[in-house]
MARFI-321509 format. One record per residue (C-alpha): chain; y, z, x; residue number from 1. Coordinates in steps of 0.5 Angstrom, whole numbers. Layout:
N
SITE   chain       Y       Z       X     n
SITE       A       Y       Z       X   NUM
...
// end
This chain:
110
SITE   chain       Y       Z       X     n
SITE       A       1       1       0     1
SITE       A       7      -2       2     2
SITE       A      13       3       1     3
SITE       A      20       2       3     4
SITE       A      23       9       3     5
SITE       A      30       9       4     6
SITE       A      33      13      10     7
SITE       A      36      19       9     8
SITE       A      42      17      12     9
SITE       A      44      11       7    10
SITE       A      43      14       0    11
SITE       A      43      22      -1    12
SITE       A      39      25      -6    13
SITE       A      37      19      -9    14
SITE       A      32      20     -14    15
SITE       A      29      13     -12    16
SITE       A      28      17      -5    17
SITE       A      25      23      -8    18
SITE       A      21      19     -13    19
SITE       A      19      15      -6    20
SITE       A      17      22      -2    21
SITE       A      14      26      -7    22
SITE       A       9      20      -8    23
SITE       A       8      19       0    24
SITE       A       7      27      -2    25
SITE       A       1      25      -7    26
SITE       A      -1      20      -3    27
SITE       A      -3      23       3    28
SITE       A      -6      29      -1    29
SITE       A     -11      24      -4    30
SITE       A     -13      21       2    31
SITE       A     -15      28       4    32
SITE       A     -18      30      -1    33
SITE       A     -23      24       0    34
SITE       A     -23      23       8    35
SITE       A     -19      18       9    36
SITE       A     -15      16      14    37
SITE       A      -8      14      12    38
SITE       A      -2      13      17    39
SITE       A       5      11      15    40
SITE       A       9       7      19    41
SITE       A      16       3      18    42
SITE       A      16      -5      21    43
SITE       A      23      -8      21    44
SITE       A      26     -13      18    45
SITE       A      30     -17      22    46
SITE       A      27     -18      29    47
SITE       A      21     -23      29    48
SITE       A      15     -22      28    49
SITE       A      14     -28      33    50
SITE       A      18     -28      39    51
SITE       A      22     -21      37    52
SITE       A      28     -24      37    53
SITE       A      34     -21      32    54
SITE       A      34     -26      26    55
SITE       A      40     -28      22    56
SITE       A      40     -28      15    57
SITE       A      43     -34      11    58
SITE       A      44     -34       3    59
SITE       A      41     -39      -2    60
SITE       A      45     -42      -5    61
SITE       A      44     -39     -11    62
SITE       A      45     -33      -7    63
SITE       A      39     -30      -9    64
SITE       A      35     -31      -3    65
SITE       A      35     -28       4    66
SITE       A      32     -33       9    67
SITE       A      31     -30      16    68
SITE       A      32     -35      21    69
SITE       A      30     -35      28    70
SITE       A      34     -39      33    71
SITE       A      29     -38      38    72
SITE       A      22     -40      36    73
SITE       A      25     -42      28    74
SITE       A      21     -38      25    75
SITE       A      24     -37      18    76
SITE       A      22     -34      13    77
SITE       A      25     -29       7    78
SITE       A      28     -22       9    79
SITE       A      23     -18       4    80
SITE       A      17     -21       7    81
SITE       A      19     -21      15    82
SITE       A      16     -13      15    83
SITE       A       9     -16      12    84
SITE       A       9     -21      18    85
SITE       A      10     -15      22    86
SITE       A       3     -12      19    87
SITE       A      -1     -18      20    88
SITE       A       0     -18      27    89
SITE       A      -1     -10      29    90
SITE       A      -7     -11      24    91
SITE       A     -10     -18      29    92
SITE       A     -10     -23      25    93
SITE       A      -7     -30      24    94
SITE       A       0     -30      21    95
SITE       A       1     -34      16    96
SITE       A       3     -42      15    97
SITE       A      11     -42      14    98
SITE       A      13     -43       7    99
SITE       A      17     -47       5   100
SITE       A      24     -44       3   101
SITE       A      30     -47       1   102
SITE       A      36     -50       5   103
SITE       A      40     -44       6   104
SITE       A      48     -44       5   105
SITE       A      51     -45      13   106
SITE       A      55     -39      12   107
SITE       A      51     -33      18   108
SITE       A      50     -25      15   109
SITE       A      49     -22      23   110
// end
């Protein structure tokens, strides 16, 4: 399971943060009960999983999708899916084929 828990510095006393942290405790408790080994790790969404360079973020014309593109190796993916590639890399699984993404606007956000 993958949970993106906001950091305490960015959102203080948020109901979402409290709910996700309590969910983390419940999952850890259930795993201990059944004897399952679990780990909690965070994966970056602004670093390229192929070469490790900083990804530049672009918006599509509609503004709904945030596309990250690596200037060095050409990796291209939606920003919310970049941690998935890091997770696959850590498991030693091959990265999926790059998707066909809509062309982003020329203005980059770093």
